[in-house]
C-alpha positions in Angstrom: 36.5 -73.1 -16.3 35.0 -73.2 -12.9 36.2 -70.8 -10.3 35.9 -71.7 -6.6 36.0 -69.1 -3.8 35.6 -69.8 -0.1 34.5 -67.7 2.8 32.6 -68.1 6.1 29.4 -69.9 6.0 26.9 -67.9 8.1 23.4 -69.0 6.9 22.8 -72.4 5.6 21.3 -73.4 2.3 22.3 -73.8 -1.3 21.3 -71.3 -4.0 21.9 -71.2 -7.8 21.3 -67.7 -9.0 22.4 -64.9 -11.3 24.7 -62.4 -9.6 23.7 -58.8 -8.9 26.7 -56.8 -7.9 26.5 -53.9 -5.5 29.6 -51.8 -5.8 31.0 -49.6 -3.0 31.2 -45.8 -2.9 34.3 -45.9 -0.8 36.6 -45.7 -3.8 37.9 -42.9 -6.0 37.2 -40.5 -3.2 38.2 -36.9 -4.1 41.1 -35.7 -1.9 41.6 -32.0 -2.4 43.5 -29.3 -0.6 41.4 -26.2 0.1 42.2 -22.6 1.1 41.0 -21.0 4.4 38.1 -19.2 2.6 36.6 -22.6 1.7 36.6 -24.1 5.2 33.2 -22.8 6.1 31.7 -24.1 2.8 33.2 -27.6 3.3 32.0 -27.7 6.9 28.5 -26.8 5.8 28.6 -29.5 3.2 29.5 -32.0 5.9 26.8 -30.8 8.3 24.2 -31.1 5.5 25.4 -34.6 4.7 24.9 -35.6 8.4 21.4 -34.2 8.4 20.6 -35.9 5.1 21.7 -39.3 6.3 19.9 -38.8 9.7 16.7 -38.2 7.7 17.3 -41.2 5.5 17.7 -43.5 8.6 14.6 -42.0 10.2 12.6 -42.6 7.0 13.8 -46.2 6.9 12.8 -46.9 10.5 9.4 -45.5 9.7 9.1 -48.2 6.9 9.4 -51.0 9.4 6.4 -53.1 10.0 5.5 -55.9 12.4 6.6 -58.4 9.7 10.1 -56.8 9.5 12.9 -58.8 11.2 13.4 -57.6 14.8 17.0 -57.0 14.1 16.3 -54.1 11.6 15.2 -51.6 14.2 18.2 -52.2 16.5 20.6 -52.1 13.6 19.3 -48.9 12.1 19.2 -47.4 15.6 22.9 -48.3 16.0 23.7 -46.6 12.7 22.0 -43.5 13.9 23.9 -43.5 17.1 27.2 -43.8 15.2 26.2 -41.0 12.9 25.3 -38.7 15.8 28.4 -39.4 17.9 30.7 -36.3 17.9 33.7 -38.5 17.0 32.1 -38.9 13.6 29.7 -35.9 13.3 32.1 -33.3 14.5 35.7 -34.6 14.2 35.9 -34.5 10.4 35.0 -30.8 10.6 38.1 -30.3 12.8 40.2 -32.1 10.1 38.7 -29.8 7.4 39.8 -26.6 9.4 43.1 -27.9 10.7 44.4 -29.8 7.6 42.6 -27.6 5.0 41.2 -30.6 3.1 37.8 -31.2 1.5 34.9 -32.8 3.4 35.3 -36.2 1.6 38.9 -36.5 2.5 38.2 -35.5 6.1 35.5 -38.2 6.4 37.7 -40.9 5.1 40.5 -39.9 7.4 38.2 -40.1 10.4 36.7 -43.4 9.2 40.2 -45.0 9.1 40.9 -43.8 12.7 37.6 -45.3 14.0 38.0 -48.6 12.1 41.5 -49.0 13.5 40.1 -48.5 17.0 37.4 -51.2 16.4 39.9 -53.6 14.8 42.0 -53.6 17.9 39.2 -54.8 20.2 39.5 -58.5 21.2 35.8 -59.3 21.3 34.6 -60.6 17.9 31.3 -58.9 18.0 32.5 -55.5 18.9 35.4 -55.8 16.5 33.0 -56.4 13.6 31.2 -53.2 14.4 33.8 -51.5 12.3 31.6 -52.5 9.4 28.8 -50.3 10.8 31.3 -47.4 10.8 32.1 -48.1 7.2 28.5 -48.3 6.2 27.5 -45.0 7.9 30.5 -43.3 6.2 29.5 -44.7 2.9 26.1 -43.1 3.3 27.7 -39.8 4.3 30.0 -40.0 1.3 27.1 -40.5 -1.1 25.2 -37.6 0.6 28.3 -35.4 0.0 28.4 -36.4 -3.6 24.7 -35.6 -3.9 23.8 -39.2 -4.9 20.9 -41.0 -3.4 21.6 -44.3 -1.7 20.2 -46.2 -4.6 21.4 -49.7 -5.6 20.4 -52.0 -8.5 17.6 -54.2 -7.3 16.1 -57.5 -8.4 12.8 -57.2 -10.1 9.7 -57.5 -8.0 7.2 -60.4 -8.2 7.0 -64.0 -7.1 7.4 -65.2 -10.7 10.9 -63.6 -11.1 13.9 -65.7 -10.6 15.9 -65.0 -7.4 19.1 -63.0 -7.7 22.2 -63.4 -5.7 23.6 -60.2 -4.1 27.3 -59.8 -4.2 28.8 -56.8 -2.4 31.8 -55.7 -0.3 29.3 -55.5 2.6 25.5 -55.1 3.0 24.0 -52.8 5.5 20.6 -53.2 7.2 19.4 -50.2 5.2 20.6 -51.9 2.0 18.7 -55.1 3.0 15.5 -53.1 3.6 15.4 -52.1 -0.1 15.0 -55.8 -1.0 11.5 -56.1 0.5 9.2 -57.8 -1.9 12.1 -58.9 -4.1 13.4 -62.4 -4.6 16.9 -62.9 -3.3 18.6 -66.3 -3.6 21.7 -65.6 -1.4 24.1 -63.1 -0.1 27.9 -63.1 -0.7 30.2 -60.4 0.7 33.9 -59.7 0.8 33.8 -58.5 4.3 32.2 -59.7 7.6 32.1 -62.6 9.9 29.8 -64.8 11.9 28.4 -61.7 13.8 28.2 -59.3 10.9 24.9 -57.7 10.0 24.7 -59.7 6.8 25.1 -62.9 8.8 22.5 -61.9 11.5 19.8 -60.7 9.0 20.4 -63.5 6.5 19.8 -66.1 9.3 16.7 -64.3 10.3 15.4 -64.3 6.8 16.4 -67.9 6.1 18.5 -66.8 3.1 21.9 -68.7 2.3 24.9 -66.4 3.0 28.7 -66.6 2.7 30.8 -63.7 4.0 34.4 -62.8 4.1 35.1 -64.0 0.5 38.4 -62.5 -0.5 38.3 -60.4 -3.8 34.9 -61.6 -4.8 34.1 -58.4 -6.6 37.1 -58.8 -8.8 35.9 -62.2 -10.2 32.1 -61.9 -10.3 30.1 -59.7 -12.7 26.5 -58.8 -13.1 24.6 -61.7 -14.6 27.1 -64.4 -13.9 25.5 -67.8 -12.9 26.8 -68.7 -9.5 26.4 -71.4 -6.8 26.4 -70.5 -3.1 26.7 -73.2 -0.4 25.8 -71.6 2.9 26.8 -74.7 4.8 30.5 -75.0 3.9 31.2 -71.5 2.7 31.6 -72.3 -0.9 31.1 -70.0 -3.9 31.4 -71.3 -7.4 
């Protein structure tokens, strides 16, 4: 049986590839009540996570070369600005103290507030920046859990068959990990014509379809799939 899904075509081209699924960290987030004695500890955990992600972004910017798409530097800088903004770097700490909840729960609470604010903006480009908020929060969540931002990557080498990356969303930092690896196409559940996936995919000349509902429910690692970046088809 052939399954056909449809999304928004954002980068032209057709690819027939094996799927490599990138799962999200924004699920099964621990939500625990804490006592007042634990507030300082949870705040310190969050502060350390912010520092860790700041160093990660700095390191990624240092890896940019003259051959890197020009968009990468601007997008990584945007993520750092979001990270350092008090509305994200400090407000979750207030939630920890006032609501007596763990750092992960406080982070998710603030992420929802910020994403609601961006979603209410009429301008398409600025409304889609809620994806940047989500991506920064995902990095923070992984730092809180003590997990590196590592993702399964296609094998290196020109002789390797290209893989198709399927994800909820793909950040600029995620894409940087694909340097030197063959990618046939990008498919995401989220995003629109001005999402980072769309912008970078067009820059790299890689077919991409975004905004494909429930794609992670239907596609598994190794599935042979076809992506049509002209009409937004995914088969």
